[in-house]
N, CA, C and O of each residue as an XYZ file, in Angstrom:
360
protein
N      -4.423    111.393    -62.616
C      -5.856    111.384    -62.379
C      -6.159    112.027    -61.045
O      -5.391    111.923    -60.088
N      -7.282    112.685    -61.005
C      -7.716    113.292    -59.751
C      -8.401    112.242    -58.894
O      -8.884    111.220    -59.382
N      -8.426    112.526    -57.608
C      -9.147    111.617    -56.708
C     -10.644    111.792    -56.867
O     -11.399    110.825    -56.761
N     -11.086    113.033    -57.124
C     -12.513    113.304    -57.292
C     -12.724    114.206    -58.501
O     -11.887    115.051    -58.820
N     -13.848    114.013    -59.159
C     -14.227    114.846    -60.299
C     -15.565    115.495    -59.994
O     -16.414    114.900    -59.330
N     -15.752    116.716    -60.480
C     -16.999    117.450    -60.264
C     -17.908    117.250    -61.481
O     -17.634    117.770    -62.562
N     -18.974    116.504    -61.294
C     -19.930    116.259    -62.368
C     -21.193    117.098    -62.208
O     -22.205    116.806    -62.845
N     -21.157    118.125    -61.377
C     -22.359    118.921    -61.113
C     -22.848    119.648    -62.370
O     -24.042    119.924    -62.490
N     -21.953    119.960    -63.299
C     -22.371    120.642    -64.526
C     -22.393    119.686    -65.723
O     -22.545    120.106    -66.870
N     -22.241    118.418    -65.435
C     -22.257    117.420    -66.504
C     -23.649    117.243    -67.083
O     -24.651    117.479    -66.408
N     -23.700    116.827    -68.338
C     -24.984    116.582    -68.994
C     -24.984    115.187    -69.582
O     -23.947    114.677    -70.007
N     -26.155    114.576    -69.604
C     -26.300    113.262    -70.204
C     -26.510    113.420    -71.700
O     -26.988    114.449    -72.179
N     -26.151    112.407    -72.397
C     -26.390    112.419    -73.838
C     -25.093    112.314    -74.606
O     -24.018    112.154    -74.029
N     -25.213    112.408    -75.919
C     -24.014    112.269    -76.750
C     -23.065    113.440    -76.563
O     -23.487    114.569    -76.311
N     -21.803    113.159    -76.690
C     -20.786    114.198    -76.551
C     -20.842    115.126    -77.754
O     -20.726    116.343    -77.612
N     -21.020    114.548    -78.943
C     -21.066    115.337    -80.164
C     -22.510    115.453    -80.615
O     -23.202    114.449    -80.783
N     -22.958    116.684    -80.808
C     -24.325    116.870    -81.283
C     -24.379    116.528    -82.762
O     -23.453    116.821    -83.517
N     -25.480    115.904    -83.162
C     -25.631    115.535    -84.563
C     -26.155    116.718    -85.355
O     -26.831    117.597    -84.821
N     -25.832    116.722    -86.633
C     -26.298    117.776    -87.521
C     -27.796    117.644    -87.730
O     -28.344    116.542    -87.720
N     -28.445    118.774    -87.916
C     -29.866    118.756    -88.226
C     -30.053    118.101    -89.590
O     -29.314    118.384    -90.533
N     -31.037    117.235    -89.681
C     -31.296    116.566    -90.949
C     -30.498    115.296    -91.150
O     -30.591    114.668    -92.204
N     -29.732    114.915    -90.177
C     -28.944    113.682    -90.267
C     -29.369    112.760    -89.132
O     -29.640    113.211    -88.019
N     -29.424    111.475    -89.423
C     -29.790    110.478    -88.431
C     -28.704    109.422    -88.378
O     -28.289    108.892    -89.409
N     -28.249    109.121    -87.187
C     -27.241    108.080    -87.020
C     -27.944    106.730    -87.069
O     -28.907    106.486    -86.343
N     -27.441    105.857    -87.940
C     -28.001    104.509    -88.049
C     -26.857    103.502    -88.080
O     -25.695    103.858    -88.277
N     -27.207    102.266    -87.885
C     -26.254    101.180    -88.072
C     -26.705    100.427    -89.304
O     -27.860    100.012    -89.400
N     -25.795    100.252    -90.244
C     -26.127     99.566    -91.488
C     -25.017     98.562    -91.785
O     -23.838     98.843    -91.571
N     -25.397     97.421    -92.267
C     -24.402     96.411    -92.613
C     -24.204     96.425    -94.121
O     -25.148     96.239    -94.889
N     -22.967     96.649    -94.527
C     -22.607     96.641    -95.940
C     -21.623     95.508    -96.184
O     -20.849     95.143    -95.298
N     -21.657     94.963    -97.373
C     -20.669     93.938    -97.728
C     -19.282     94.563    -97.694
O     -19.107     95.746    -97.987
N     -18.301     93.746    -97.330
C     -16.925     94.242    -97.213
C     -16.429     94.876    -98.503
O     -15.778     95.920    -98.479
N     -16.739     94.238    -99.636
C     -16.252     94.771   -100.910
C     -16.912     96.097   -101.269
O     -16.282     96.950   -101.895
N     -18.167     96.280   -100.884
C     -18.861     97.547   -101.145
C     -18.210     98.666   -100.342
O     -17.914     99.733   -100.880
N     -17.991     98.424    -99.075
C     -17.360     99.433    -98.222
C     -15.942     99.740    -98.696
O     -15.528    100.899    -98.721
N     -15.207     98.706    -99.070
C     -13.839     98.906    -99.563
C     -13.840     99.753   -100.831
O     -12.958    100.592   -101.017
N     -14.825     99.540   -101.704
C     -14.902    100.315   -102.938
C     -15.132    101.794   -102.635
O     -14.463    102.653   -103.210
N     -16.068    102.098   -101.739
C     -16.334    103.497   -101.396
C     -15.108    104.146   -100.757
O     -14.774    105.290   -101.063
N     -14.447    103.414    -99.877
C     -13.241    103.960    -99.245
C     -12.147    104.198   -100.276
O     -11.431    105.196   -100.203
N     -12.013    103.282   -101.241
C     -10.979    103.454   -102.269
C     -11.291    104.646   -103.169
O     -10.378    105.346   -103.607
N     -12.566    104.882   -103.446
C     -12.949    106.035   -104.265
C     -12.592    107.341   -103.571
O     -12.124    108.286   -104.207
N     -12.815    107.388   -102.267
C     -12.464    108.581   -101.495
C     -10.953    108.767   -101.497
O     -10.457    109.886   -101.627
N     -10.227    107.669   -101.352
C      -8.765    107.734   -101.352
C      -8.247    108.225   -102.708
O      -7.345    109.060   -102.762
N      -8.822    107.703   -103.808
C      -8.417    108.125   -105.149
C      -8.694    109.607   -105.372
O      -7.950    110.285   -106.081
N      -9.764    110.106   -104.763
C     -10.134    111.519   -104.925
C      -9.255    112.428   -104.079
O      -9.369    113.651   -104.162
N      -8.392    111.851   -103.278
C      -7.484    112.661   -102.471
C      -7.997    112.962   -101.083
O      -7.489    113.859   -100.409
N      -8.994    112.224   -100.652
C      -9.499    112.404    -99.297
C     -10.981    112.723    -99.292
O     -11.599    112.929   -100.337
N     -11.518    112.758    -98.126
C     -12.944    113.006    -97.957
C     -13.520    111.998    -96.987
O     -12.808    111.410    -96.173
N     -14.810    111.813    -97.090
C     -15.519    110.947    -96.165
C     -16.308    109.921    -96.968
O     -17.143    110.287    -97.796
N     -16.053    108.659    -96.731
C     -16.754    107.626    -97.490
C     -18.246    107.627    -97.183
O     -19.051    107.256    -98.037
N     -18.626    108.041    -95.970
C     -20.046    108.094    -95.634
C     -20.752    109.161    -96.463
O     -21.892    108.970    -96.888
N     -20.080    110.276    -96.690
C     -20.639    111.330    -97.530
C     -20.792    110.827    -98.959
O     -21.783    111.130    -99.624
N     -19.819    110.062    -99.431
C     -19.894    109.505   -100.782
C     -21.053    108.521   -100.900
O     -21.766    108.526   -101.903
N     -21.247    107.688    -99.901
C     -22.378    106.755    -99.910
C     -23.681    107.541    -99.946
O     -24.589    107.200   -100.704
N     -23.782    108.588    -99.135
C     -24.985    109.417    -99.092
C     -25.239    110.063   -100.459
O     -26.371    110.074   -100.943
N     -24.178    110.603   -101.079
C     -24.312    111.251   -102.386
C     -24.758    110.242   -103.442
O     -25.593    110.552   -104.291
N     -24.199    109.038   -103.384
C     -24.565    107.990   -104.337
C     -26.032    107.604   -104.185
O     -26.732    107.408   -105.179
N     -26.493    107.497   -102.956
C     -27.905    107.181   -102.718
C     -28.805    108.305   -103.227
O     -29.862    108.044   -103.801
N     -28.388    109.553   -103.016
C     -29.173    110.694   -103.510
C     -29.262    110.688   -105.038
O     -30.323    110.950   -105.604
N     -28.139    110.386   -105.699
C     -28.145    110.325   -107.164
C     -29.099    109.245   -107.647
O     -29.817    109.432   -108.630
N     -29.103    108.134   -106.963
C     -30.013    107.041   -107.333
C     -31.463    107.459   -107.143
O     -32.322    107.146   -107.967
N     -31.729    108.170   -106.047
C     -33.089    108.644   -105.797
C     -33.539    109.599   -106.903
O     -34.671    109.510   -107.380
N     -32.663    110.502   -107.307
C     -33.042    111.473   -108.337
C     -33.123    110.825   -109.711
O     -33.829    111.330   -110.584
N     -32.420    109.723   -109.921
C     -32.491    109.050   -111.219
C     -33.836    108.368   -111.417
O     -34.186    108.003   -112.539
N     -34.583    108.195   -110.351
C     -35.908    107.602   -110.487
C     -36.856    108.557   -111.186
O     -37.924    108.146   -111.640
N     -36.479    109.833   -111.281
C     -37.265    110.778   -112.055
C     -37.152    110.458   -113.542
O     -38.008    110.855   -114.333
N     -36.103    109.746   -113.919
C     -35.882    109.322   -115.291
C     -36.128    107.818   -115.344
O     -35.192    107.033   -115.196
N     -37.372    107.411   -115.552
C     -37.703    105.991   -115.444
C     -37.036    105.133   -116.517
O     -36.469    105.636   -117.487
N     -37.122    103.855   -116.313
C     -36.522    102.875   -117.210
C     -37.026    103.056   -118.636
O     -36.269    102.871   -119.589
N     -38.278    103.412   -118.787
C     -38.851    103.589   -120.123
C     -38.071    104.631   -120.922
O     -37.794    104.419   -122.103
N     -37.717    105.745   -120.299
C     -36.946    106.783   -120.986
C     -35.579    106.257   -121.407
O     -35.107    106.552   -122.505
N     -34.951    105.487   -120.543
C     -33.645    104.920   -120.859
C     -33.755    103.952   -122.032
O     -32.922    103.978   -122.938
N     -34.776    103.101   -122.020
C     -34.972    102.164   -123.126
C     -35.216    102.892   -124.441
O     -34.675    102.507   -125.477
N     -36.021    103.930   -124.400
C     -36.285    104.707   -125.618
C     -34.991    105.307   -126.168
O     -34.758    105.283   -127.377
N     -34.168    105.835   -125.300
C     -32.907    106.442   -125.727
C     -32.003    105.395   -126.370
O     -31.426    105.633   -127.431
N     -31.883    104.242   -125.729
C     -31.030    103.178   -126.265
C     -31.552    102.710   -127.621
O     -30.770    102.515   -128.551
N     -32.845    102.532   -127.737
C     -33.415    102.089   -129.010
C     -33.176    103.116   -130.109
O     -32.845    102.745   -131.235
N     -33.338    104.394   -129.803
C     -33.078    105.444   -130.798
C     -31.628    105.422   -131.252
O     -31.331    105.654   -132.424
N     -30.727    105.142   -130.320
C     -29.307    105.123   -130.662
C     -28.924    103.882   -131.463
O     -28.096    103.965   -132.371
N     -29.506    102.756   -131.143
C     -29.080    101.492   -131.731
C     -29.849    101.084   -132.987
O     -29.270    100.466   -133.881
N     -31.122    101.409   -133.074
C     -31.920    100.939   -134.207
C     -31.439    101.438   -135.563
O     -31.494    100.668   -136.522
N     -30.977    102.661   -135.706
C     -30.524    103.090   -137.037
C     -29.434    102.196   -137.629
O     -29.340    102.083   -138.851
N     -28.636    101.579   -136.822
C     -27.577    100.706   -137.352
C     -28.142     99.392   -137.887
O     -27.460     98.678   -138.622
N     -29.372     99.073   -137.525
C     -30.004     97.829   -137.978
C     -31.135     98.093   -138.966
O     -31.999     97.238   -139.159
N     -31.137     99.248   -139.582
C     -32.206     99.625   -140.495
C     -32.235     98.670   -141.696
O     -31.197     98.354   -142.278
N     -33.413     98.229   -142.044
C     -33.585     97.312   -143.174
C     -33.671     98.137   -144.449
O     -34.403     99.124   -144.521
N     -32.916     97.718   -145.445
C     -32.955     98.412   -146.728
C     -34.226     98.017   -147.462
O     -34.605     96.845   -147.489
N     -34.875     98.999   -148.053
C     -36.098     98.736   -148.805
C     -35.734     98.160   -150.168
O     -34.761     98.569   -150.802
N     -36.542     97.204   -150.594
C     -36.339     96.616   -151.919
C     -36.898     97.573   -152.960
O     -37.970     98.151   -152.782
N     -36.171     97.727   -154.023
C     -36.654     98.575   -155.114
C     -37.395     97.701   -156.118
O     -36.946     96.605   -156.451
N     -38.512     98.185   -156.588
C     -39.264     97.401   -157.560
C     -38.949     97.791   -158.974
O     -39.506     97.218   -159.911
């Protein structure tokens, strides 16, 4: 270690600049939720669990374009034919 350091060109603030469009936050997640995301990244052969969480949230946001009503209609169309009532012949 040096006896003195020159801080005349030093700057205040974070050492690493954040990406545009990204905000650093603190969020509390359940241990099992975080473990699941980390395990998914590990199974995929690497990556960033935070990116996976972000992607999952984005997918959920875009799925709101397909409301519950559309999903119910699809399920009913798929399932109702198997329960079709036979018409009585006169």
